[in-house]
C-alpha positions, -999 to 999 in steps of 0.1 A, spaced: -49 119 -123 -69 118 -91 -43 95 -75 -15 119 -85 -33 149 -70 -39 129 -37 -3 120 -35 8 156 -41 -16 169 -15 -5 143 11 32 152 6 24 189 7 4 185 39 31 167 57 57 193 45 36 221 58 32 203 91 69 198 94 78 234 85 52 247 110 63 224 138 100 232 133 93 269 131 74 268 164 101 247 180 128 270 168 110 300 182 107 282 215 143 272 215 153 308 207 132 321 236 147 295 259 182 304 247 176 341 253 163 333 288 194 313 295 216 342 283 198 366 305 202 343 335 239 343 330 241 381 336 215 384 364 230 387 399 221 363 426 207 336 403 227 308 419 209 312 453 175 319 437 176 288 414 188 263 440 153 249 443 149 244 405 168 215 393 181 215 357 170 250 347 200 252 323 189 221 303 175 223 268 138 220 265 121 188 252 93 191 227 63 168 229 39 183 205 9 160 198 -2 147 164 -38 146 155 -41 108 148 -27 101 183 -45 128 203 -65 102 223 -34 83 231 -16 110 250 -45 130 265 -65 160 253 -55 196 251 -75 227 256 -90 223 222 -105 189 231 -141 201 227 -133 213 191 -114 181 184 -143 160 195 -167 180 173 -143 173 144 -143 136 153 -181 134 155 -184 148 119 -160 121 107 -173 89 89 -177 55 105 -143 43 95 -125 68 117 -145 56 147 -136 20 139 -99 30 136 -99 46 170 -118 17 186 -95 -9 170 -65 7 186 -82 11 219 -71 -22 233 -34 -13 227 -39 20 244 -55 5 275 -27 -21 277 1 4 275 -12 33 295 -11 36 333 -43 38 352 -55 72 361 -45 84 396 -77 102 400 -105 87 420 -141 87 409 -149 114 434 -121 135 419 -135 132 384 -170 139 397 -159 170 416 -141 183 385 -171 177 363 -195 193 387 -171 223 392 -167 228 355 -204 225 348 -213 254 371 -192 278 350 -193 261 316 -220 282 301 -206 314 313 -169 307 308 -169 288 275 -196 305 256 -176 334 243 -146 312 236 -167 288 215 -182 318 197 -147 331 187 -137 297 173 -170 293 155 -166 328 139 -131 321 128 -139 287 113 -173 295 99 -161 300 63 -142 267 65 -172 248 79 -196 264 54 -174 255 24 -168 220 37 -205 214 44 -214 226 8 -189 202 -7 -200 174 15 -236 181 4 -227 180 -33 -205 149 -31 -222 127 -7 -259 135 -8 -270 103 -26 -256 84 4 -272 108 30 -303 87 37 -283 55 38 -257 69 62 -284 85 84 -304 53 86 -274 32 95 -263 57 121 -298 57 137 -297 20 138 -263 21 155 -277 44 183 -305 19 191 -301 0 224 -302 -33 206 -268 -26 190 -250 -32 223 -216 -38 208 -214 -5 189 -229 14 219 -204 -1 243 -175 7 220 -185 44 216 -193 47 253 -160 32 263 -142 55 240 -160 85 255 -152 74 291 -116 68 282 -112 102 266 -128 119 297 -105 100 320 -73 107 300 -83 144 298 -78 148 335 -45 128 336 -20 151 320 -18 188 318 -6 205 287 11 239 284 3 267 259 30 256 235 16 221 233 -19 236 227 -4 256 198 9 224 183 -25 208 184 -42 240 171 -19 241 141 -25 204 135 -63 210 134 -60 240 111 -37 223 86 -59 192 85 -90 213 79 -74 234 51 -60 204 32 -94 186 36 -110 215 18 -84 216 -9 -87 179 -14 -125 180 -19 -122 211 -42 -97 192 -64 -120 163 -66 -148 185 -78 -126 201 -105 -112 168 -117 -146 151 -119 -171 176 -132 -194 150 -148 -197 132 -115 -204 164 -97 -231 174 -123 -247 140 -120 -249 143 -82 -262 178 -84 -289 168 -109 -299 139 -86 -300 162 -56 -324 186 -73 -348 161 -90 -345 131 -67 -378 118 -52 -359 108 -21 -354 143 -9 -358 149 27 -391 164 37 -382 198 51 -414 199 72 -403 167 90 -367 176 92 -352 172 126 -319 187 135 -301 161 156 -275 169 183 -243 150 187 -246 129 218 -240 95 231 -267 74 246 -257 60 280 -273 39 306 -277 56 339 -295 50 372 -325 71 377 -329 91 409 -363 75 418 -363 44 395 -334 20 401 -338 5 367 -315 15 339 -328 43 317 -314 60 285 -301 95 289 -280 119 268 -245 127 278 -230 158 265 -193 161 257 -180 187 281 -144 179 292 -122 197 316 -96 219 298 -67 197 306 -56 215 337 -48 203 372 -80 214 391 -78 189 419 -92 199 452 -79 192 487 -106 164 489 -92 148 457 -57 147 471 -67 133 505 -90 106 491 -67 95 464 -40 88 490 -65 66 509 -72 89 539 -107 97 552 -122 131 544 -149 153 556 -160 188 545 -177 211 570 -193 244 559 -188 272 585 -207 305 584 -192 335 601 -211 361 619 -208 385 589 -222 359 565 -191 345 548 -192 307 540 -159 290 548 -148 255 541 -134 236 570 -118 204 558 -110 174 579 -91 142 580 -112 127 608 -103 105 638 -135 108 656 -125 91 688 -92 110 691 -88 133 720 -61 154 705 -68 175 674 -47 199 653 -59 229 633 -38 240 604 -42 275 590 -27 287 557 -12 320 548 -17 347 522 -26 335 486 -28 300 498 -54 274 508 -57 241 527 -41 224 496 -7 236 508 -8 213 539 -13 182 517 5 191 485 37 171 493 19 138 495 19 112 523 56 116 533 62 153 533 28 169 543 21 181 578 -15 171 576 -8 135 569 20 133 594 -2 146 622 -30 122 612 -6 93 613 5 103 648 -31 99 660 -44 135 656 -78 145 644 -68 170 616 -87 201 606 -77 223 576 -90 258 577 -97 281 547 -99 318 550 -124 339 532 -111 353 499 -117 329 471 -127 341 436 -159 321 439 -171 345 466 -190 321 488 -215 342 510 -250 338 524 -259 368 503 -258 353 468 -261 387 452 -232 403 471 -211 426 450 -174 422 445 -167 454 463 -188 443 493 -173 408 494 -137 420 495 -143 446 522 -122 430 549 -87 432 565 -66 408 587 -90 418 615 -118 397 600 -95 367 596 -86 369 633 -120 379 648 -144 362 624 -129 334 604 -108 317 630 -133 320 658 -160 305 636 -139 275 626 -125 268 661 -161 270 676 -172 245 649 -143 222 658 -153 224 694 -189 216 686 -180 186 665 -154 172 688 -175 175 719 -205 158 704 -184 130 690 -165 124 722 -198 124 742 -210 96 720 -179 75 725 -176 84 762 -211 83 778 -199 94 813 -181 125 799 -186 154 823 -193 189 813 -161 207 806 -149 243 810 -123 261 789 -95 249 812 -108 213 813 -123 203 779 -123 166 768 -98 171 740 -66 191 733 -65 214 703 -32 226 688 -28 250 659 -1 252 632 -1 284 612 20 298 584 27 334 575 -5 355 576 -23 327 593 1 331 622 -7 368 626 -45 361 624 -41 333 651 -23 356 675 -50 382 669 -77 356 677 -59 345 708 -54 380 722 -88 393 714 -104 362 729 -85 368 762 -95 405 762 -131 396 757 -128 368 782 -140 341 758 -125 306 757 -100 301 729 -99 263 731 -62 261 722 -35 241 741 -4 249 720 5 272 691 31 265 664 38 295 641 59 290 610 73 324 598 44 344 613 34 378 599 29 408 622 62 426 623 76 438 590 100 467 597 130 448 584 123 442 547 138 449 513 135 478 489 107 461 468 84 459 498 92 494 509 82 507 474 50 488 475 43 502 510 47 537 498 25 532 467 -3 516 488 -3 542 516 -1 572 492 -27 560 466 -50 541 491 -78 567 489 -79 563 451 -71 526 447 -97 515 473 -124 527 449 -113 509 419 -93 479 432 -113 459 458 -88 430 456 -59 415 438 -68 383 419 -73 369 384 -109 377 377 -117 357 345 -116 319 340 -97 322 308 -67 340 323 -67 316 353 -65 288 328 -37 306 309 -17 310 342 -21 273 349 -9 263 315 20 288 315 32 273 347 34 240 328 55 257 301 78 271 327 86 235 337 89 222 301 113 250 291 137 252 321 156 284 311 123 303 307 111 290 341 144 299 356 141 334 343 106 338 357 117 323 390 145 348 392 123 378 383 96 368 408 122 363 435 135 399 429 100 412 434 98 395 469 133 405 479 154 376 466 135 348 484 145 315 469 112 297 473 101 277 443 76 303 430 72 287 396 63 254 412 38 270 434 21 287 404 14 253 390 -2 241 422 -38 228 419 -53 255 440 -44 280 413 -67 266 387 -93 280 362 -123 273 385 -111 291 416 -81 306 433 -73 326 465 -71 363 462 -59 392 485 -83 420 494 -70 455 491 -75 461 528 -52 432 537 -25 447 515 -31 480 531 -31 465 566 3 449 560 16 483 547 4 499 579 23 474 600 55 480 580 52 517 582 47 518 620 69 488 628 43 475 652 17 446 652 -15 465 653 -50 460 641 -64 477 610 -64 515 610 -96 528 595 -81 562 587 -99 584 612 -102 587 650 -139 584 650 -139 551 629 -112 537 651 -131 547 683 -162 530 670 -143 498 663 -118 496 692 -131 521 718 -100 543 712 -87 566 686 -58 542 678 -60 506 667 -53 479 693 -16 471 696 -14 434 698 23 433 707 16 452 739 -9 425 749 13 394 744 12 389 781 -23 376 778 -11 346 759 -16 317 783 -4 287 762 30 275 749 41 291 716 67 277 693 81 302 667 99 289 636 119 312 612 138 307 580 173 320 575 167 323 538 132 338 542 132 373 525 94 378 528 93 376 567 128 378 578 141 358 608 148 391 626 111 398 626 102 364 640 129 370 667 110 402 675 79 382 682 100 359 704 117 388 723 84 405 732 67 372 742 97 363 764 96 397 781 59 393 786 63 360 804 50 338 776 62 301 775 78 305 741 105 287 720 124 297 689 140 277 661 156 285 628 160 264 597 177 270 563 144 277 546 129 303 523 93 315 529 74 288 510 97 260 520 77 256 552 47 245 532 56 234 497 89 217 502 95 182 515 115 189 546 118 160 570 136 180 597 107 205 599 81 177 601 101 160 629 103 193 648 66 202 644 55 167 655 78 168 685 61 200 696 26 185 690 34 154 710 42 175 740 4 180 744 -11 151 762 -49 147 768 -60 148 804 -60 113 820 -92 120 838 -111 119 805 -100 84 798 -131 62 793 -141 44 825 -147 7 828 -184 14 830 -184 35 798 -165 8 780 -190 -19 791 -219 3 781 -204 9 747 -197 -28 741 -233 -36 752 -247 -11 727 -225 -26 699 -237 -61 707 -274 -51 708 -271 -33 675 
């Protein structure tokens, strides 16, 4: 009878799984089909979807199965799955470990470096207690009746074997059992590594969640049926439980925590010591940093913390060539970070291309991350986001360029002992800047204000890719946003300090939805089309950018309300001016006049060559607005060039465009370091002598 019941339950369980999976898959197919139908009637989709290959294809489903969850990576429920696995008996561990050799033989090695995994783990650990506590509480509350009933049945059915199992498990955890310890440790390390390899979407997580739920329910039903079909055995176990002399002494009862004993190097003692490793895995999202991408591809990396005059902590990243006398500084645009300059890999990224051409590469990051790095650790959100484009141009960029000058000067003095003291016109290196979008406007602001204040700007050439500043020629969507911001600014500024995703859970959700948009092409095509409508029909790959690593659960760039208001002011007036504080007295205090400084009127102060690049398909900053920069600079006597490409706004950064890279490099190579700073024969001899003596 027991065998018959087991067979019935097994068939029922698989039937429920099949029905559930097919129901979810049919729902997804329906949503994907409706999206494809909507795409057929939306105007302009052909142009918008040109960067998304295969949006019309049917989705492919790859829902995981519980017995194979370690083989294909871990979903967002990996912590719960691990807890489920820890509660399993020894046979399940042996099953997983027996198949581990096959897994390792068939799977590709992880592309992540050790530093990448460490940076993710450390980044996650900082927010783990705050971000995951409430989520674990919800899961625990939902599953509490299931766990309670299951624990009661396990106590009734398996108590006579409790001491035996506990004793054997304790023996397995001793260091003397090296084979068992190594097997469990290797399994843990493998799970952690595979967790970071493949990102899953929300649909795939639902597959796994249903798998877990069905397994738990049928496990309870199976144990309940066993109790009903074998009452005598249950009574005998219950009697032994009550009157057994082998009951555990409650006074000496110790609640053990699920952990794995690992050998680690102590900080002060180089000998191996035993320590506990808790199972906290990343939630299967792509949370790589710029450092991870650079080091994985074999390039050197250096991180420099820069503190602005108003206390903001900025990250200046570097691909160093310490003896190079030509350097390039790359500055991102709005809602972007330094990741954009390396996101296309070795072949298609401006940062790597410049390094390969002999440049010392610096990647700047504006203030405005969700992590809110500031010298004042208790700064409020409202205080942190209280900045406009002014602060980007007069605080962030000056601080980073001064740091570059400090680093390059000190390094070159070490490599060139006879280096003379330099002035702004005669410094020992040449620094070029490549800026995109908002970064271009901030760089022009920095250059002009530095000239007005008679401060050295350190730059030798400026390459601006679709720079912001003039926004008079824009679409209806931007005009509507402009009206809303300008009319409601006095009210919104009190309640909306910035535009960003505030909670870790919703950033995780966005990251996973971006994966779903790729897995289900018609849905992704619809989202791509709708987002393009919002930005005036720009055909950039907006869906692909949403899935970029710098939009992850740990951190992401945001936009302060004042920056949005500043852009609205520029559009309303049709001029490139600094931020209007709203009153003549406030403006007079900031600028010395009742009106903000008009940067366009001071283009004549620009004393270095400028290369302007526009995109014919760019609907965010149209080519007519870039040509306005060019016309005013030309009339002001600036040495300026202008080029156009068949690009949308984000194609300058996130698309692999060889012609753009070739053009940018050709402009960079026009800058040649002064020959007078070539190392003299005396300096070379002194350097060689120092190397020999060392």
